[in-house]
N, C-alpha and C positions, 0 to 999 in steps of 0.2 A: 141485709138491713144496713150495714155500714156503708155500702155503696150508695144506697138511697139517701142517707144523711149527707154524704159528700156531694151528691148531685144537687140536693136542696140548698146547701151552703154555697157551692161553687157557681151556680147560675147567677144569683144576684151580684156576687163579686165581679164576675166577668162582665155583666151588663154595666156596672158602674165604671169599670176600667175602660170599656169601649166608649162610653159617653164622654169621659174625660179626655181621651185621645182625640175624639171627633171635635170637641170644643177647642182644644189646643190647635188643631189644624186649621179651623175656621179663623182663629185669631191671627195665625201666621199668614194666611192667604189674603185676608182683607185688610192688612196693615197698610197705612197710607204710604203712597209712593214717595220716595225721596227725590226732591227736585235739586238737581245739581246746578250750581252757578255756572252759567255758560259764559260769563264775562271773564275773559282771560287776557292776560297781557300779550300783545302781539310781539313775536320774535322777529326782529329785523336784522338782516345781514347785509352789510354794505361792502361792496367790492370796489376798490379804488383802481383806476386805470393807470395811475402814476406810481411807479415803484419807488419805494423809499430808499434813500442812500444808506448803505450799510458800511460803517466805518470798520475797516480791517486794520488791526494793529500789526505793523510790520517792524521788524528789527533790522536795522542797518548793520551789515557785516562788512568789515574792511579787511584788507590783506594783512594788516598788522594783527588783527584778532586771530586770524587763521594761523599765522606764524607763531603766535604766543601760546597756542594750544600745546599741552604737554603730551608727547607720545606715550603709549602704554609701555610698561617695563618689559624687557626681554624675558623669555622663558628661562627657568633655571637650567644650568648646565649639569648634566649627569656624568660624573667621571667614569670613564671606561677602564675596566680592569684587564690588563694583559695576562694571558695565560702563561704560566711558567713552563719553560722548555723542559722536556724530560732530561733527567740527569743520567739515566741508565741507557745502555746501548739497546737497540732493538733486539738483538740476539738474546739478551738476558731476560727480556720481558715476555717474548713470545716463543722462546726456544730457538735453538740453532736451526738454520735452514738446511735441508738435506742437499747433499752434493749429487748432481746429475752428470752422467757422462755425456759429453757433447756428441751429437749424432754425426755420423759420417755420411755426407751428402754427395760423395763423389762416386763415379762409376755408374753401373747399370742397376744399382740396388733400389733406385727410387721408382715407386709404382703408385700412381695416383688413382688407379681404378678402385671403384667401390667393391668390397668383397661380396660375393654371392651369398644369399641367405634364403631360407624358405619363408613361406607366409607365417606371420606371427599374429596371434589374436590380440586385438585392442579392446574390444567391448564384447562381453558375453553376458547376455541377459538371460536369467533363469526362466524356464517356461512356467506358465501359470498352470497349477494343478487342475485337471479337468474336474468339473463339478460332479459329473456322473460317477467318475472313478472314486472321488472322495466320499460320495454318499454310499457307495458300495464297499468302501474300504479296500479298494484294489490298489496294489503297489506293483512296480515293475520298472522297465527301462526300454529305451528305444535307441537303435543305432542308425545314424543318418549319414548319407554321403552327399557331398556338394563340391562345386568348384568355386575358386576365388578369382575375381576379375582383377585386372591391373589397378583398378580403383579401390580394391580392398572390400568389395561387396560379395557376399555369398550368392550363388546362382545355381541353377540346375539341381535343386534340392530334391532328394529322393530318400525314402525309407528303406533301409536294408533289412532290418528286423525289429519287431516290437513284441513284447510279452503280452500286450493287449492292444487292440485297435483303438481303445479309448485315448491312448497317448499320441497317436499319429498327428492329428491336427495341431495339438499344442506344441509338438516338437518342431514341425515345419514353421509355425508362426514365430517361434523363438529364434530359430536359426536365421530367418529372414531379417531380423533386427541386429544381428551380429556385425562387427566390423573388424577387418584384418589389415595389418601391414602387408602389402603385396609381396610376392616372391620377386627377388632381384637376381637377374642373370646378366653379367657383363655390364652392370651399372644401369640396367633398364628394368622397369616393372613388367612382369609377364604373368600369364595365367598360371594358376596352380590347380591342377586337376586331381580329382579323386580324394579330397579330404574326408576322412571318416572320424566320427566321434560318437560317444554314447552319452545319453542323458538319462539320469536315474530319477525315478519318482518314488519318494518315500513320505509317508504320512508322519507328522510329528506326534510322538507319544505324549 
């Protein structure tokens, strides 16, 4: 019942609103057109072929004016402070210098030959722990044998013994990156054969 009443009231109101909107649109559409005044003042631009004389104001400078100009003042002088000479002897400030016996350079005691020495390690890179051994919790060591060239590089690398085959490849790769001071004999770098060392593999607790 309520919906029927709203329908009866709403239809006439909607019709009235529609009629009013339609009437307003008719008024706006059929409004008289605005006629614009086409009479406008003409804009004229005149270009002259003769250039106008431009008067440039010049200032006459004479040699007297230049000589009378005052030069800028000189920069201020900063006084230099001289360092005071030490009043104490060097022996009292840094301690007494040790006395050395003068060497005896006479006779056949002079020998300029470089002393012989064995190959000395310069760079020893630790091997990378094998992932398979770490996953299994395997620890152990490997003994490796190699030669050192006169250039200090390990070569002819071979495995002497390993507690597990998982450590062999890591041991060889690590030794290949080592560097040595070569063996010296009679002042010349020579081969060092049969160097042996052991690499331990331990998991950190």
